[in-house]
C-alpha positions as CSV (number, residue, x, y, z in Angstrom):
1,M,10.8,41.4,-20.7
2,P,12.2,45.0,-20.5
3,F,15.0,44.6,-18.1
4,T,16.9,41.4,-17.4
5,E,20.1,40.4,-16.0
6,L,22.5,38.7,-18.8
7,S,23.6,35.9,-15.9
8,H,20.0,35.1,-15.9
9,L,19.4,34.2,-19.4
10,P,20.0,30.5,-20.0
11,S,23.2,29.7,-22.0
12,K,23.7,26.9,-24.5
13,E,26.7,25.6,-26.7
14,I,25.7,26.4,-30.3
15,V,29.1,25.2,-31.8
16,P,31.8,23.6,-29.8
17,G,33.4,26.2,-27.7
18,F,30.8,28.8,-28.6
19,E,28.6,29.3,-25.5
20,G,25.6,31.8,-26.1
21,R,23.1,33.7,-24.1
22,F,20.3,35.2,-26.6
23,I,17.7,37.9,-26.2
24,H,15.0,37.9,-29.1
25,T,12.5,40.9,-30.2
26,D,10.2,40.5,-33.1
27,H,12.8,41.6,-35.5
28,V,16.3,41.4,-33.8
29,T,18.4,38.8,-31.9
30,L,21.2,39.7,-29.8
31,A,23.9,37.0,-28.9
32,Y,26.3,37.3,-26.2
33,W,29.0,35.0,-26.6
34,D,31.8,33.3,-24.3
35,I,34.2,31.7,-26.8
36,K,37.0,29.3,-25.9
37,S,40.4,29.8,-27.2
38,G,41.1,27.7,-30.4
39,S,37.4,27.1,-31.3
40,I,36.5,27.2,-34.8
41,L,33.2,28.4,-36.3
42,P,33.2,26.6,-39.8
43,E,32.3,28.4,-42.8
44,H,28.8,29.2,-43.3
45,S,26.2,31.8,-44.4
46,H,22.6,32.7,-43.3
47,V,19.8,35.1,-44.5
48,N,20.5,37.3,-41.5
49,E,22.5,40.5,-41.5
50,Q,24.9,40.2,-38.7
51,I,27.1,43.0,-36.6
52,S,29.8,41.3,-34.5
53,H,31.3,43.2,-31.7
54,I,34.4,41.7,-29.9
55,L,34.3,42.8,-26.4
56,E,37.2,40.7,-25.2
57,G,40.0,38.7,-26.7
58,R,41.3,38.3,-30.3
59,F,39.3,36.5,-32.9
60,E,40.3,35.6,-36.5
61,L,37.5,36.3,-38.8
62,T,37.0,35.7,-42.2
63,I,34.2,37.4,-44.3
64,E,33.9,36.5,-48.2
65,G,37.7,35.5,-48.2
66,E,39.0,38.6,-46.4
67,T,40.6,37.8,-43.0
68,Q,41.4,40.1,-40.2
69,I,42.1,39.9,-36.7
70,V,39.4,41.5,-34.4
71,E,40.0,42.5,-31.1
72,A,38.3,44.3,-28.5
73,G,36.4,47.3,-29.5
74,K,36.6,46.3,-33.2
75,V,33.1,45.8,-35.1
76,A,32.6,43.6,-38.1
77,V,29.6,43.8,-40.5
78,I,28.3,40.7,-42.1
79,P,25.9,41.0,-45.1
80,A,23.1,38.3,-45.5
81,H,24.1,35.4,-47.4
82,A,28.0,36.1,-47.2
83,N,30.2,33.4,-46.4
84,H,32.1,33.7,-43.1
85,S,34.0,31.6,-40.6
86,A,36.2,32.3,-37.6
87,K,38.8,31.1,-34.9
88,A,39.1,32.3,-31.2
89,L,42.8,32.9,-31.0
90,T,42.3,33.6,-27.0
91,D,39.2,33.1,-24.8
92,C,36.8,35.8,-26.2
93,K,33.7,37.4,-25.4
94,A,31.5,38.9,-28.2
95,L,28.3,40.4,-29.0
96,D,26.4,39.7,-32.4
97,V,23.2,41.4,-33.6
98,F,21.2,39.4,-36.0
99,Y,18.7,41.3,-38.4
100,P,16.2,39.7,-38.8
101,A,15.8,37.7,-35.6
102,R,17.4,34.3,-35.5
103,D,14.4,31.9,-35.6
104,D,16.9,29.1,-35.3
105,Y,18.1,30.3,-31.9
106,R,14.6,31.1,-30.4
107,S,14.1,27.8,-28.6
108,V,17.4,28.6,-27.1
109,G,16.7,31.5,-25.1
């Protein structure tokens, strides 16, 4: 799949209010999110490094106890095993990049 339209990828609600479309390579997962205002991502951690880029909207993100409001154009780096949580303050669009690839998301898209 060298080329694809994002709109042609299947989507799945992973957490209430977090609808994702996924692209996987052998080593990386890209997750494109449509997030509804008020949706909460409970605190969690995973073995994957994560880079989160907010494309639209305002997102409250907490990483290892530090909270910031992340808006369009801001990027957050979440180390492997770091506890993190979030809340969408508005409707948001975001792109997450995971390394290594999220095997738990492979069955989604």
